[in-house]
N, C-alpha and C positions, 0 to 999 in steps of 0.2 A: 542498290549499287553493287556491282560485282566486286569480288575480292581484288581482282587485278587493277580495277580503277582506284580502290582504296590504297593499294600499294603505291600506285603512281602518284596519287595526291600526297601521300605521306613522304615520299621521296622528294617531291617538289617543295613541300614545307620545310624539310630538313635542309635542302639546298639554300632556300631563302633565309633561313635563320642562322646558318653557319657562316662565320666571317670568312672572307676570301683569303685564300692561302697566299703568302708572300711569294713573289716570283723568284725562281732560282736563277739569278742574273749571271749569265756566262758570256753572252754576246749582246752588245748594245749598239744602236745606231745613233750617230751624233751629227746634227745639222750644222753646217757652216755655209756662209754666203759664197766664199771663195773669191770675193772681189773687194775685201776690206783690208788692204795691205797696211802694215805688216802683221795685223792680227791673224788674218787668214787670206790667202791669195792663191790663184791658180798659176802654176808655172808653165813653161813652154811645152812640157810633156802632157799637160792636162791634169797634173796632180795638185791637190790642195796642200799648201805648206804655210808655215808662219808660226808666230808666237803661240797661238792657241793650239795649233797642231802639236807642237813640242810638249806643251803642258798635258794635252790629252794623251799622247803616247806614254808619257811618264806616269800619269795617274793610272792608266789602264794596265801598265806593266806591274805597278805596285799592287793594284787591286785584283790582278789575275783575271782581267776582263778582255775579251776580244772586242775591239771597238772599230766600227766601220763608219767612215765619214760619208755623209750624204750632202750633196750640193743643193741648196735651197735659197731661193730669192728671199731677201730680208723681210718683205712684207708678208711672207707666208710662214715665217718660223714659229711664231706663237700659235696660230691656227693649226699648223701641221703638228706641233708638239701635243696640243690638247686633243687632236683627232687621232693620235697614235701612229702617225706616219714615221716618227722617229722617237727616241727615248730621251735625248739630251739636246740642248742647243748651246753652242759656244760660238758667239759671234759679236764680241765686243759689247755685250748687252749690259747696260747699267741696271743695278738693282734699285727699283723704285717702288713706292707705295702702290701706285696704280697697277703696275704689272703683277705685284704680289697678291692682288685680288683674284688673279686667274691662275698664276703659276708660282712655283717656289724656286729658290735660288740656293746655290752652294755658298760657302764662305767666299768672300771676294778674293780674286787672285791678282787684281790690278786696280789702280785708281788713276784716272786721267781727267783733267778738266776739259771743258769745251771752250772753243776759241773761234776767232774770226780771221779769215784770210782774204787779202785784197791786193790789187795792183799797187806796187810801191810808188807809182807815179800817178795813181788815180785819185778820185775825189775823196776817198776815205783813208788815204795814206796817213793822215795826221789825226786819226781818231784819238780821243782822250783816254787816259788810263792805260796806255799801251803796256802790256805785260803784267798788269796788276792783277793779283788773284783776289777774286771776290767770293767769299764763302756764304752761300745763300742759306746755310743752316743758322747763320747769325742774322736774325731779322733786325738789323741795326741801321743807323743813319748812313753808314758808309755804303751798305748794300743798296739802300734806297736811292742815294745820290748817284751811284754808278749806273743803276738802271734808268734813272731819269735822264742822265746824260746820254746813255746809249740810245734811248728812244728818240731824243732830239736829233742825234747825229745820223740815225738811220731813217728818219722821216723822208718818205718819197723815194728811198733807195730800193734797188732790186736785190733781195737777199735769197740765196740759194741754200737748200738743205735737203737731206734725205728724208723721204716719207717714213712715218711711223717710228721716229727716233725720239730720244729725249730732247734733241735740238728742236724738233718739230713741236713738241709739247711746250718747250720754253718759248718759242716764237709765238705759239698760239696764245700764251698767257700774257706775254710782255710786248710783242712787236707787231702782231698782225693788223692792228688798227693804225699803225704809222708807216710800216714798210710794205713793199710789194713782195710777198713771200712766194717763192717758186719752189715747189716740191719735186724731187727727182727720185726715180726708182733706185738709183745707185749713187754713191758718192763720186764715182768717176765722171758721171754725167754733169754734176754741178761743177766739178773741176774744169771740165772742157769748156763749159759756158763762161766760167770766170776768166779763163785764159783768152777766150774769144771776145771778151768784153760784153757779153750778153747779160751778165749780172754784175753788180757792183762789188759784192762780197759774198763769200761762202762761209757756212757755219757748220762745224763738225768737231769731233774729238781731236784734242791737241796732238795725240800720238799718230792719228791717221794723217794729219796735215804734215807731220815730219816726213812721212813717206812721199807726200805730194811735192814738198819743197826739194826733195832729193832728185826729182826728175829734171832733165835738161830744159824742157819747155816751160818750167815753172820759175825761171830765173828772175822774172819781173814781179813775183809774188812775195808777200811777207805777212807775218802776223800783225794785226792791227787791233787796237782797242783792248779791253780787259779780257781776262779769262774767268770762267765761273765754275764753281763746284758746289756739291752738297745740296741740302734742302730736299723737300719732298719730290721735286721734279728730277734732279740730277742724281740723287741717292748717294749711298756711302761707298760705292765702288762698282766693279764689274765682276760678274760671276756667271757660272753655268746655270741654265734653266732646266727645271724638271716639272713633270706633272705633279699635282698635289697628292695624287694617289700613290706615287712612287717614293715614299719616304725611305724605304729600305735601300733603293739605289742611290738616293741622295746621301744617305749615311755612308755607304760604301765609298762613294766618290769623295766626300768631305774628308774622310779619314786618310785616304791616299793623298789628296791635295794638301792637307795640312802637313803631312810628312815631307812633301816636295817643297813646300814653302819653308818649313823649319830647317831643312838641310841646305838651303840656298839654291836649290835647283831652279825654282821659278825666277829668282833674281838673275840667274845666269842666262836663262832664255830671254829675259827682258833686255839685258845688256847686249845680247847677240842681235836681237831684232830691232831694238829702238835706240841702242847706244846709251841709254839711260835706264836706271832702275825705277820702274813705275809700280813696283810692289809696295813701296813705302807709304 
């Protein structure tokens, strides 16, 4: 074997045995759907704005990062993140055990239960347990009774939700054998079908529905039935998503986010966009 080939093989062996150097993070790309108001939404000029945009701008300023927002359909955010199309996802994403098999999360920056929305004059207007909070991390008689009642009342009904969400996972576990589950690419689509009477009830994050209810054409809609939080499906809160290989970026982000939470900045953004503090 020639000396040049020995040198090449030695260099390859050294490369394979040396740990990868941490990236010098200066510029990061952040995926958002741009159609999940008021978490992130596209304004009339085509710019993405919202609660998560304000958090991102704050975090990036503290961390001295240049952050560029990338519009990405919801069903492509996790595949795009793991494939390296962008570095972070901020899109109202719940921190769940199933997702953490593939990706990592920041500390939570918000917590919001899931809820049902229906026509106030429709067949589900008088669903039981209206407004009652059911914590699925407590595997108790109250949770079981609420789920049993929910299943009975949604039997044969048309339920709309967004694909690849925690709501979809919830419905797959508890409701798919009793309700007619309709999955939509965006939450806007199930809102439109609900207003048109093509589905009986929509299922999404409570804070998202607050934005829906603020629209003039949603005057006949209202929250119905119970709200749910916690447990392995719904998780402990909402956070930013990272590749498992980017622990250094996750640490940088978490340090800046914690500072923004501790000094009240994230609460301020919540009050601005939701009129309530969803950081508690």
